[in-house]
N, CA, C and O atoms as a Tinker XYZ file with bonds, in Angstrom:
   480  protein
     1  N     10.492000  209.689000   36.366000    73     2
     2  CA    11.615000  210.018000   36.529000    64     1     3
     3  C     12.663000  208.907000   36.881000    63     2     4     5
     4  O     12.513000  208.129000   37.823000    81     3
     5  N     13.521000  208.908000   36.204000    73     3     6
     6  CA    15.131000  207.841000   36.246000    64     5     7
     7  C     16.162000  208.734000   36.842000    63     6     8     9
     8  O     16.349000  209.944000   36.715000    81     7
     9  N     16.748000  207.864000   37.489000    73     7    10
    10  CA    18.014000  208.338000   37.941000    64     9    11
    11  C     19.402000  207.461000   38.198000    63    10    12    13
    12  O     19.508000  206.741000   39.191000    81    11
    13  N     20.098000  207.548000   37.543000    73    11    14
    14  CA    21.388000  206.395000   37.506000    64    13    15
    15  C     22.441000  207.363000   38.127000    63    14    16    17
    16  O     22.557000  208.584000   38.029000    81    15
    17  N     23.250000  206.330000   38.871000    73    15    18
    18  CA    24.346000  207.110000   39.632000    64    17    19
    19  C     25.467000  205.950000   39.589000    63    18    20    21
    20  O     25.322000  204.905000   40.223000    81    19
    21  N     26.860000  206.284000   38.602000    73    19    22
    22  CA    27.551000  205.638000   38.415000    64    21    23
    23  C     28.662000  205.763000   39.370000    63    22    24    25
    24  O     28.947000  206.950000   39.528000    81    23
    25  N     29.226000  205.144000   39.906000    73    23    26
    26  CA    30.899000  205.584000   40.341000    64    25    27
    27  C     31.703000  204.560000   39.950000    63    26    28    29
    28  O     31.424000  203.370000   39.802000    81    27
    29  N     33.308000  205.467000   39.708000    73    27    30
    30  CA    33.833000  204.431000   39.185000    64    29    31
    31  C     33.882000  203.426000   38.417000    63    30    32    33
    32  O     34.249000  202.269000   38.619000    81    31
    33  N     33.197000  204.331000   36.859000    73    31    34
    34  CA    32.886000  203.627000   35.911000    64    33    35
    35  C     33.512000  204.504000   34.562000    63    34    36    37
    36  O     33.530000  205.730000   34.445000    81    35
    37  N     33.858000  203.801000   33.891000    73    35    38
    38  CA    34.509000  204.125000   32.405000    64    37    39
    39  C     33.634000  205.508000   31.727000    63    38    40    41
    40  O     32.405000  205.468000   31.664000    81    39
    41  N     34.394000  206.677000   31.253000    73    39    42
    42  CA    33.664000  207.334000   30.462000    64    41    43
    43  C     33.490000  207.291000   29.406000    63    42    44    45
    44  O     33.273000  208.371000   28.858000    81    43
    45  N     33.489000  206.388000   28.793000    73    43    46
    46  CA    32.477000  205.564000   27.661000    64    45    47
    47  C     30.726000  205.756000   27.889000    63    46    48    49
    48  O     29.894000  206.266000   27.138000    81    47
    49  N     30.574000  205.132000   29.228000    73    47    50
    50  CA    29.445000  204.594000   29.863000    64    49    51
    51  C     29.070000  205.829000   29.823000    63    50    52    53
    52  O     28.244000  206.125000   28.959000    81    51
    53  N     29.512000  206.759000   30.629000    73    51    54
    54  CA    28.989000  208.212000   30.750000    64    53    55
    55  C     28.272000  208.602000   29.524000    63    54    56    57
    56  O     27.093000  208.782000   29.217000    81    55
    57  N     29.559000  208.674000   28.861000    73    55    58
    58  CA    29.031000  209.182000   27.230000    64    57    59
    59  C     27.752000  208.490000   26.706000    63    58    60    61
    60  O     26.908000  209.226000   26.194000    81    59
    61  N     27.471000  206.968000   26.782000    73    59    62
    62  CA    26.840000  206.856000   26.314000    64    61    63
    63  C     25.152000  207.336000   26.748000    63    62    64    65
    64  O     24.221000  207.648000   26.005000    81    63
    65  N     25.229000  207.229000   28.466000    73    63    66
    66  CA    24.126000  207.196000   28.650000    64    65    67
    67  C     23.401000  208.959000   28.541000    63    66    68    69
    68  O     22.179000  209.085000   28.460000    81    67
    69  N     24.291000  210.149000   28.555000    73    67    70
    70  CA    24.015000  210.975000   27.879000    64    69    71
    71  C     23.213000  211.075000   26.854000    63    70    72    73
    72  O     22.272000  211.859000   26.728000    81    71
    73  N     23.601000  210.239000   26.082000    73    71    74
    74  CA    22.579000  210.345000   24.523000    64    73    75
    75  C     21.222000  210.709000   25.387000    63    74    76    77
    76  O     20.618000  211.713000   25.010000    81    75
    77  N     20.692000  209.984000   26.512000    73    75    78
    78  CA    19.359000  209.592000   26.987000    64    77    79
    79  C     18.999000  210.213000   27.993000    63    78    80    81
    80  O     17.832000  210.554000   28.190000    81    79
    81  N     20.128000  210.483000   28.903000    73    79    82
    82  CA    19.873000  211.178000   30.117000    64    81    83
    83  C     20.638000  212.792000   30.150000    63    82    84    85
    84  O     21.304000  213.223000   29.208000    81    83
    85  N     20.417000  213.449000   31.263000    73    83    86
    86  CA    20.995000  214.620000   31.505000    64    85    87
    87  C     22.246000  214.214000   32.627000    63    86    88    89
    88  O     21.938000  213.304000   33.396000    81    87
    89  N     23.243000  214.639000   32.748000    73    87    90
    90  CA    24.171000  214.426000   33.420000    64    89    91
    91  C     24.151000  215.998000   34.207000    63    90    92    93
    92  O     24.654000  217.037000   33.780000    81    91
    93  N     23.209000  215.731000   35.808000    73    91    94
    94  CA    23.379000  216.768000   36.657000    64    93    95
    95  C     24.805000  217.301000   37.379000    63    94    96    97
    96  O     25.173000  218.435000   37.685000    81    95
    97  N     25.425000  216.025000   37.513000    73    95    98
    98  CA    26.377000  216.047000   38.402000    64    97    99
    99  C     26.918000  215.010000   38.221000    63    98   100   101
   100  O     26.141000  214.060000   38.131000    81    99
   101  N     28.477000  214.678000   38.081000    73    99   102
   102  CA    29.282000  213.816000   37.747000    64   101   103
   103  C     29.010000  213.046000   38.450000    63   102   104   105
   104  O     29.168000  213.046000   39.671000    81   103
   105  N     28.324000  211.865000   37.442000    73   103   106
   106  CA    27.691000  210.464000   37.219000    64   105   107
   107  C     26.335000  210.332000   37.899000    63   106   108   109
   108  O     26.081000  209.329000   38.566000    81   107
   109  N     25.733000  211.012000   37.793000    73   107   110
   110  CA    24.522000  211.242000   37.998000    64   109   111
   111  C     23.940000  211.885000   37.146000    63   110   112   113
   112  O     24.270000  212.927000   36.579000    81   111
   113  N     22.596000  210.933000   36.998000    73   111   114
   114  CA    22.007000  211.051000   35.065000    64   113   115
   115  C     20.839000  211.096000   35.555000    63   114   116   117
   116  O     20.673000  210.587000   36.663000    81   115
   117  N     19.645000  211.755000   34.819000    73   115   118
   118  CA    18.482000  212.453000   35.474000    64   117   119
   119  C     17.734000  212.257000   34.111000    63   118   120   121
   120  O     18.212000  212.265000   32.976000    81   119
   121  N     16.566000  212.098000   34.473000    73   119   122
   122  CA    15.631000  211.919000   32.847000    64   121   123
   123  C     14.326000  211.513000   32.872000    63   122   124   125
   124  O     13.894000  211.642000   34.017000    81   123
   125  N     13.454000  211.053000   32.070000    73   123   126
   126  CA    12.351000  210.505000   32.037000    64   125   127
   127  C     11.836000  209.479000   30.629000    63   126   128   129
   128  O     10.777000  209.474000   30.000000    81   127
   129  N     12.921000  208.767000   30.502000    73   127   130
   130  CA    12.600000  207.962000   29.244000    64   129   131
   131  C     11.710000  206.720000   29.372000    63   130   132   133
   132  O     11.287000  206.427000   30.491000    81   131
   133  N     11.455000  206.114000   28.515000    73   131   134
   134  CA     9.870000  205.125000   28.896000    64   133   135
   135  C     10.600000  203.915000   29.529000    63   134   136   137
   136  O     11.824000  203.789000   29.569000    81   135
   137  N      9.661000  203.016000   30.033000    73   135   138
   138  CA    10.462000  201.973000   30.770000    64   137   139
   139  C     11.177000  200.714000   29.666000    63   138   140   141
   140  O     12.026000  199.936000   30.100000    81   139
   141  N     10.880000  200.682000   28.771000    73   139   142
   142  CA    11.459000  199.993000   27.587000    64   141   143
   143  C     13.156000  200.287000   27.496000    63   142   144   145
   144  O     14.145000  199.564000   27.620000    81   143
   145  N     12.901000  202.027000   27.157000    73   143   146
   146  CA    14.284000  202.468000   27.269000    64   145   147
   147  C     15.302000  202.653000   28.539000    63   146   148   149
   148  O     16.524000  202.800000   28.558000    81   147
   149  N     14.354000  202.590000   29.570000    73   147   150
   150  CA    15.010000  202.755000   30.950000    64   149   151
   151  C     15.777000  201.404000   30.960000    63   150   152   153
   152  O     16.934000  201.327000   31.373000    81   151
   153  N     15.010000  200.244000   30.440000    73   151   154
   154  CA    15.464000  198.924000   30.500000    64   153   155
   155  C     16.618000  198.576000   29.846000    63   154   156   157
   156  O     17.262000  197.573000   30.153000    81   155
   157  N     16.925000  199.323000   28.976000    73   155   158
   158  CA    17.617000  198.907000   27.818000    64   157   159
   159  C     19.131000  199.444000   28.361000    63   158   160   161
   160  O     20.278000  199.004000   28.283000    81   159
   161  N     18.529000  200.571000   28.919000    73   159   162
   162  CA    19.945000  201.582000   29.606000    64   161   163
   163  C     20.655000  200.586000   30.574000    63   162   164   165
   164  O     21.800000  200.145000   30.477000    81   163
   165  N     19.695000  200.327000   31.551000    73   163   166
   166  CA    19.973000  199.376000   32.555000    64   165   167
   167  C     21.216000  198.144000   32.544000    63   166   168   169
   168  O     22.158000  197.832000   33.271000    81   167
   169  N     20.590000  197.647000   31.229000    73   167   170
   170  CA    21.118000  196.774000   30.809000    64   169   171
   171  C     22.250000  197.008000   30.435000    63   170   172   173
   172  O     22.791000  195.903000   30.458000    81   171
   173  N     23.074000  197.835000   30.054000    73   171   174
   174  CA    24.019000  198.690000   28.900000    64   173   175
   175  C     25.105000  198.817000   30.485000    63   174   176   177
   176  O     26.137000  198.147000   30.510000    81   175
   177  N     24.833000  199.478000   31.388000    73   175   178
   178  CA    25.044000  200.091000   32.432000    64   177   179
   179  C     25.881000  198.934000   33.127000    63   178   180   181
   180  O     27.051000  199.052000   33.491000    81   179
   181  N     24.909000  197.529000   33.282000    73   179   182
   182  CA    25.276000  196.513000   33.942000    64   181   183
   183  C     26.581000  195.871000   33.148000    63   182   184   185
   184  O     27.532000  195.221000   33.582000    81   183
   185  N     26.319000  196.217000   32.103000    73   183   186
   186  CA    27.268000  195.296000   31.224000    64   185   187
   187  C     28.397000  195.644000   31.114000    63   186   188   189
   188  O     29.271000  194.795000   30.935000    81   187
   189  N     28.735000  197.151000   31.199000    73   187   190
   190  CA    30.109000  198.079000   30.769000    64   189   191
   191  C     30.522000  198.666000   31.960000    63   190   192   193
   192  O     31.536000  199.345000   31.795000    81   191
   193  N     29.912000  198.642000   33.622000    73   191   194
   194  CA    30.231000  199.021000   34.532000    64   193   195
   195  C     31.756000  199.017000   34.999000    63   194   196   197
   196  O     32.239000  199.913000   35.692000    81   195
   197  N     32.388000  198.013000   34.584000    73   195   198
   198  CA    33.622000  197.483000   34.843000    64   197   199
   199  C     33.550000  196.955000   36.523000    63   198   200   201
   200  O     32.995000  196.102000   37.217000    81   199
   201  N     34.540000  198.122000   36.634000    73   199   202
   202  CA    35.561000  198.046000   38.371000    64   201   203
   203  C     34.556000  198.560000   38.989000    63   202   204   205
   204  O     34.475000  198.225000   40.171000    81   203
   205  N     33.458000  199.522000   38.454000    73   203   206
   206  CA    32.628000  200.445000   39.015000    64   205   207
   207  C     31.320000  199.678000   39.877000    63   206   208   209
   208  O     31.292000  198.480000   40.157000    81   207
   209  N     30.346000  200.604000   40.187000    73   207   210
   210  CA    29.112000  200.293000   40.900000    64   209   211
   211  C     27.803000  201.056000   40.078000    63   210   212   213
   212  O     28.033000  201.276000   38.889000    81   211
   213  N     26.779000  201.378000   40.469000    73   211   214
   214  CA    25.813000  201.633000   39.626000    64   213   215
   215  C     24.236000  201.356000   40.051000    63   214   216   217
   216  O     23.612000  200.300000   39.946000    81   215
   217  N     23.788000  202.628000   40.563000    73   215   218
   218  CA    22.320000  202.158000   41.118000    64   217   219
   219  C     21.459000  203.175000   40.134000    63   218   220   221
   220  O     21.915000  204.195000   39.617000    81   219
   221  N     20.098000  202.660000   39.992000    73   219   222
   222  CA    18.926000  203.121000   39.053000    64   221   223
   223  C     17.698000  203.203000   40.352000    63   222   224   225
   224  O     17.379000  202.348000   41.178000    81   223
   225  N     17.219000  204.510000   40.145000    73   223   226
   226  CA    15.682000  204.522000   41.167000    64   225   227
   227  C     14.852000  205.173000   39.838000    63   226   228   229
   228  O     15.480000  205.799000   38.984000    81   227
   229  N     13.935000  205.046000   39.775000    73   227   230
   230  CA    12.799000  205.268000   39.136000    64   229   231
   231  C     11.550000  205.039000   39.730000    63   230   232   233
   232  O     11.392000  204.121000   40.535000    81   231
   233  N     10.546000  205.891000   39.357000    73   231   234
   234  CA     8.948000  206.037000   39.463000    64   233   235
   235  C      8.150000  204.700000   39.272000    63   234   236   237
   236  O      8.165000  203.910000   38.329000    81   235
   237  N      7.527000  204.685000   40.320000    73   235   238
   238  CA     6.439000  203.031000   40.223000    64   237   239
   239  C      4.971000  203.274000   40.706000    63   238   240   241
   240  O      4.661000  204.270000   41.359000    81   239
   241  N      4.188000  202.407000   40.382000    73   239   242
   242  CA     2.775000  202.714000   41.295000    64   241   243
   243  C      2.801000  201.275000   42.583000    63   242   244   245
   244  O      2.275000  200.164000   42.534000    81   243
   245  N      3.774000  202.029000   43.793000    73   243   246
   246  CA     4.081000  201.446000   44.570000    64   245   247
   247  C      3.742000  201.832000   45.972000    63   246   248   249
   248  O      3.563000  203.048000   45.913000    81   247
   249  N      3.563000  201.442000   47.184000    73   247   250
   250  CA     3.208000  202.359000   48.389000    64   249   251
   251  C      4.318000  203.376000   48.412000    63   250   252   253
   252  O      3.918000  204.536000   48.313000    81   251
   253  N      5.802000  203.189000   48.534000    73   251   254
   254  CA     6.934000  204.302000   48.360000    64   253   255
   255  C      6.353000  205.272000   47.240000    63   254   256   257
   256  O      5.904000  206.342000   47.650000    81   255
   257  N      6.317000  205.050000   46.027000    73   255   258
   258  CA     5.971000  205.768000   44.895000    64   257   259
   259  C      7.512000  205.769000   43.929000    63   258   260   261
   260  O      7.850000  206.601000   43.088000    81   259
   261  N      8.149000  204.726000   44.320000    73   259   262
   262  CA     9.469000  204.443000   43.300000    64   261   263
   263  C      9.696000  203.597000   43.607000    63   262   264   265
   264  O      8.972000  203.083000   44.460000    81   263
   265  N     11.171000  202.700000   42.979000    73   263   266
   266  CA    11.906000  201.578000   43.431000    64   265   267
   267  C     12.867000  201.713000   43.089000    63   266   268   269
   268  O     13.060000  202.774000   42.497000    81   267
   269  N     14.102000  200.712000   43.242000    73   267   270
   270  CA    15.358000  200.846000   42.928000    64   269   271
   271  C     16.204000  199.964000   42.691000    63   270   272   273
   272  O     15.674000  198.957000   43.160000    81   271
   273  N     17.358000  199.612000   42.194000    73   271   274
   274  CA    17.821000  198.412000   41.597000    64   273   275
   275  C     19.528000  198.669000   41.924000    63   274   276   277
   276  O     19.844000  199.801000   41.557000    81   275
   277  N     20.238000  198.198000   42.288000    73   275   278
   278  CA    21.880000  198.103000   42.673000    64   277   279
   279  C     22.499000  197.246000   41.729000    63   278   280   281
   280  O     22.001000  196.185000   41.355000    81   279
   281  N     23.660000  197.736000   41.318000    73   279   282
   282  CA    24.763000  196.791000   40.685000    64   281   283
   283  C     26.334000  197.110000   41.176000    63   282   284   285
   284  O     27.050000  198.054000   40.842000    81   283
   285  N     26.608000  196.055000   42.039000    73   283   286
   286  CA    27.806000  195.621000   42.529000    64   285   287
   287  C     27.989000  196.435000   43.687000    63   286   288   289
   288  O     29.084000  196.971000   43.858000    81   287
   289  N     27.009000  196.607000   44.550000    73   287   290
   290  CA    27.086000  197.906000   45.814000    64   289   291
   291  C     26.920000  196.348000   47.000000    63   290   292   293
   292  O     26.432000  195.223000   46.890000    81   291
   293  N     27.464000  196.934000   47.815000    73   291   294
   294  CA    27.565000  196.291000   49.181000    64   293   295
   295  C     26.062000  196.173000   50.066000    63   294   296   297
   296  O     25.683000  195.233000   50.765000    81   295
   297  N     25.321000  197.549000   49.748000    73   295   298
   298  CA    24.242000  197.277000   50.029000    64   297   299
   299  C     22.980000  197.215000   48.825000    63   298   300   301
   300  O     23.047000  197.875000   47.788000    81   299
   301  N     21.741000  196.232000   49.191000    73   299   302
   302  CA    21.145000  195.427000   48.918000    64   301   303
   303  C     19.686000  196.159000   49.030000    63   302   304   305
   304  O     19.187000  196.702000   50.015000    81   303
   305  N     19.223000  196.021000   47.869000    73   303   306
   306  CA    17.754000  196.357000   48.356000    64   305   307
   307  C     17.136000  194.735000   49.029000    63   306   308   309
   308  O     17.670000  193.629000   48.947000    81   307
   309  N     15.966000  195.092000   49.621000    73   307   310
   310  CA    15.253000  194.495000   50.223000    64   309   311
   311  C     14.157000  194.199000   50.661000    63   310   312   313
   312  O     13.943000  194.603000   51.803000    81   311
   313  N     13.286000  193.577000   50.127000    73   311   314
   314  CA    11.652000  193.278000   50.053000    64   313   315
   315  C     11.271000  193.043000   51.768000    63   314   316   317
   316  O     11.746000  192.089000   52.383000    81   315
   317  N     10.359000  194.051000   52.413000    73   315   318
   318  CA     9.758000  194.301000   54.053000    64   317   319
   319  C      8.706000  194.514000   54.155000    63   318   320   321
   320  O      8.227000  195.639000   54.295000    81   319
   321  N      7.942000  193.195000   54.095000    73   319   322
   322  CA     6.117000  193.915000   54.095000    64   321   323
   323  C      6.285000  194.598000   53.137000    63   322   324   325
   324  O      6.568000  195.744000   53.486000    81   323
   325  N      6.250000  194.456000   51.942000    73   323   326
   326  CA     5.696000  195.394000   50.406000    64   325   327
   327  C      6.592000  196.720000   50.858000    63   326   328   329
   328  O      6.091000  197.699000   50.305000    81   327
   329  N      7.707000  197.090000   51.645000    73   327   330
   330  CA     8.130000  198.257000   51.495000    64   329   331
   331  C      9.578000  197.768000   50.857000    63   330   332   333
   332  O      9.981000  196.724000   51.369000    81   331
   333  N     10.396000  198.303000   49.881000    73   331   334
   334  CA    11.811000  198.265000   49.648000    64   333   335
   335  C     12.898000  198.837000   50.600000    63   334   336   337
   336  O     13.147000  200.036000   50.470000    81   335
   337  N     13.622000  198.084000   51.603000    73   335   338
   338  CA    14.469000  199.009000   52.291000    64   337   339
   339  C     16.023000  198.310000   52.163000    63   338   340   341
   340  O     16.208000  197.124000   51.890000    81   339
   341  N     16.883000  199.113000   52.370000    73   339   342
   342  CA    17.948000  198.740000   51.814000    64   341   343
   343  C     18.919000  198.137000   53.034000    63   342   344   345
   344  O     19.216000  198.749000   54.060000    81   343
   345  N     19.299000  196.919000   52.706000    73   343   346
   346  CA    20.083000  195.974000   53.602000    64   345   347
   347  C     21.751000  196.105000   53.650000    63   346   348   349
   348  O     22.479000  195.809000   52.702000    81   347
   349  N     22.338000  196.752000   55.310000    73   347   350
   350  CA    23.575000  197.164000   54.826000    64   349   351
   351  C     24.535000  195.637000   55.109000    63   350   352   353
   352  O     23.663000  194.884000   54.675000    81   351
   353  N     25.156000  195.116000   55.330000    73   351   354
   354  CA    25.683000  194.536000   55.684000    64   353   355
   355  C     26.583000  194.743000   56.897000    63   354   356   357
   356  O     27.079000  195.867000   56.973000    81   355
   357  N     26.917000  193.794000   57.950000    73   355   358
   358  CA    27.299000  194.020000   58.867000    64   357   359
   359  C     29.354000  194.166000   58.998000    63   358   360   361
   360  O     30.108000  193.254000   58.658000    81   359
   361  N     29.757000  195.359000   59.491000    73   359   362
   362  CA    31.073000  195.437000   59.582000    64   361   363
   363  C     31.678000  195.562000   60.647000    63   362   364   365
   364  O     31.765000  196.605000   61.294000    81   363
   365  N     32.285000  194.200000   61.003000    73   363   366
   366  CA    32.958000  194.144000   62.462000    64   365   367
   367  C     33.624000  195.430000   62.772000    63   366   368   369
   368  O     33.464000  195.652000   63.972000    81   367
   369  N     34.439000  196.561000   62.081000    73   367   370
   370  CA    35.217000  197.302000   61.882000    64   369   371
   371  C     34.450000  198.538000   62.667000    63   370   372   373
   372  O     34.879000  199.299000   63.535000    81   371
   373  N     32.858000  198.432000   61.890000    73   371   374
   374  CA    32.119000  199.810000   63.156000    64   373   375
   375  C     31.973000  199.621000   64.084000    63   374   376   377
   376  O     31.989000  200.618000   64.806000    81   375
   377  N     31.737000  198.324000   64.740000    73   375   378
   378  CA    31.261000  197.619000   65.780000    64   377   379
   379  C     32.209000  198.009000   67.033000    63   378   380   381
   380  O     31.998000  198.468000   68.155000    81   379
   381  N     33.239000  197.646000   66.379000    73   379   382
   382  CA    34.578000  197.824000   67.190000    64   381   383
   383  C     35.167000  199.327000   67.499000    63   382   384   385
   384  O     35.475000  200.218000   66.707000    81   383
   385  N     35.218000  199.285000   69.106000    73   383   386
   386  CA    35.842000  200.664000   69.819000    64   385   387
   387  C     36.922000  201.166000   68.840000    63   386   388   389
   388  O     37.381000  200.409000   67.984000    81   387
   389  N     37.302000  202.368000   68.960000    73   387   390
   390  CA    38.380000  202.659000   68.538000    64   389   391
   391  C     39.445000  202.514000   69.928000    63   390   392   393
   392  O     39.223000  202.825000   71.099000    81   391
   393  N     40.815000  201.850000   69.223000    73   391   394
   394  CA    41.563000  201.844000   70.389000    64   393   395
   395  C     42.225000  203.123000   70.822000    63   394   396   397
   396  O     42.346000  204.037000   70.007000    81   395
   397  N     42.702000  203.254000   72.170000    73   395   398
   398  CA    43.003000  204.538000   72.540000    64   397   399
   399  C     44.673000  205.225000   71.924000    63   398   400   401
   400  O     45.722000  204.596000   71.787000    81   399
   401  N     44.420000  206.624000   71.663000    73   399   402
   402  CA    46.129000  206.770000   71.298000    64   401   403
   403  C     47.079000  206.552000   72.369000    63   402   404   405
   404  O     46.746000  206.439000   73.548000    81   403
   405  N     48.299000  206.493000   71.926000    73   403   406
   406  CA    49.356000  206.379000   72.835000    64   405   407
   407  C     49.316000  207.950000   73.367000    63   406   408   409
   408  O     49.157000  208.984000   72.718000    81   407
   409  N     49.557000  207.710000   75.044000    73   407   410
   410  CA    49.627000  208.853000   75.792000    64   409   411
   411  C     48.406000  209.287000   76.105000    63   410   412   413
   412  O     48.269000  210.171000   76.951000    81   411
   413  N     47.436000  208.773000   75.520000    73   411   414
   414  CA    45.999000  208.979000   76.036000    64   413   415
   415  C     45.187000  208.660000   77.292000    63   414   416   417
   416  O     44.913000  207.593000   76.742000    81   415
   417  N     44.578000  208.584000   78.401000    73   415   418
   418  CA    44.027000  207.794000   79.381000    64   417   419
   419  C     42.244000  207.712000   78.606000    63   418   420   421
   420  O     41.654000  208.682000   78.130000    81   419
   421  N     41.844000  206.643000   78.665000    73   419   422
   422  CA    40.318000  206.378000   78.679000    64   421   423
   423  C     39.337000  207.459000   79.665000    63   422   424   425
   424  O     39.533000  208.126000   80.681000    81   423
   425  N     38.658000  207.312000   79.119000    73   423   426
   426  CA    37.381000  208.378000   79.717000    64   425   427
   427  C     37.024000  209.633000   79.559000    63   426   428   429
   428  O     37.235000  209.958000   78.391000    81   427
   429  N     36.451000  210.751000   80.370000    73   427   430
   430  CA    36.209000  212.063000   79.941000    64   429   431
   431  C     37.030000  212.974000   79.750000    63   430   432   433
   432  O     38.006000  212.889000   80.496000    81   431
   433  N     37.038000  213.851000   79.026000    73   431   434
   434  CA    38.331000  215.050000   79.006000    64   433   435
   435  C     38.326000  216.230000   79.974000    63   434   436   437
   436  O     37.343000  216.898000   80.294000    81   435
   437  N     39.018000  216.311000   80.200000    73   435   438
   438  CA    38.536000  217.757000   81.122000    64   437   439
   439  C     37.411000  218.937000   80.962000    63   438   440   441
   440  O     36.535000  219.312000   81.741000    81   439
   441  N     37.743000  219.339000   79.764000    73   439   442
   442  CA    36.507000  220.315000   79.088000    64   441   443
   443  C     35.156000  219.311000   79.274000    63   442   444   445
   444  O     34.262000  219.609000   80.066000    81   443
   445  N     35.120000  218.246000   78.555000    73   443   446
   446  CA    33.940000  217.280000   78.576000    64   445   447
   447  C     33.042000  217.613000   79.715000    63   446   448   449
   448  O     31.868000  217.979000   79.782000    81   447
   449  N     34.131000  217.325000   80.736000    73   447   450
   450  CA    33.589000  217.355000   82.159000    64   449   451
   451  C     33.117000  218.743000   82.634000    63   450   452   453
   452  O     32.190000  218.850000   83.437000    81   451
   453  N     33.726000  219.730000   82.162000    73   451   454
   454  CA    33.176000  220.931000   82.342000    64   453   455
   455  C     31.886000  221.265000   81.754000    63   454   456   457
   456  O     31.043000  221.689000   82.545000    81   455
   457  N     31.582000  221.168000   80.617000    73   455   458
   458  CA    30.696000  221.321000   80.041000    64   457   459
   459  C     29.327000  220.356000   80.552000    63   458   460   461
   460  O     28.131000  220.612000   80.411000    81   459
   461  N     29.967000  219.183000   81.181000    73   459   462
   462  CA    28.962000  218.280000   81.205000    64   461   463
   463  C     28.335000  218.725000   82.615000    63   462   464   465
   464  O     27.215000  219.235000   82.600000    81   463
   465  N     29.046000  218.544000   83.898000    73   463   466
   466  CA    28.739000  218.772000   85.225000    64   465   467
   467  C     28.789000  220.522000   85.375000    63   466   468   469
   468  O     28.945000  220.646000   86.589000    81   467
   469  N     28.741000  221.869000   84.816000    73   467   470
   470  CA    29.153000  222.661000   84.798000    64   469   471
   471  C     30.736000  223.017000   85.029000    63   470   472   473
   472  O     31.676000  222.225000   84.962000    81   471
   473  N     30.785000  224.595000   85.356000    73   471   474
   474  CA    32.355000  224.956000   85.620000    64   473   475
   475  C     32.958000  224.916000   86.916000    63   474   476   477
   476  O     32.334000  225.541000   87.773000    81   475
   477  N     34.071000  224.310000   87.307000    73   475   478
   478  CA    33.912000  224.596000   88.807000    64   477   479
   479  C     35.447000  224.809000   88.966000    63   478   480
   480  O     35.920000  225.089000   90.067000    81   479
């Protein structure tokens, strides 16, 4: 089984993939081509993705039972003691505390205090 997921890719590339795979949702292609055809399709996807991103996942004979490859993603597959895991880059924006909005005070809201400590 092979799955290819395209994001923000040209329509021509989607049309090309429908020759070999079934588009089950916009940008999500599913099928069971041979390994040779799968590699040829992936080479075409990588060449014609343009500004978009692509993900390929397929069955293989390993501990997880599958493997995957990415193209132009911020997340990258990383081998960790024989298992393929996703490495997500740290973003300072996700770790930073949100700034309080104007007119609000920091701390618990009255409704939250009632739920937490019982109604008083």
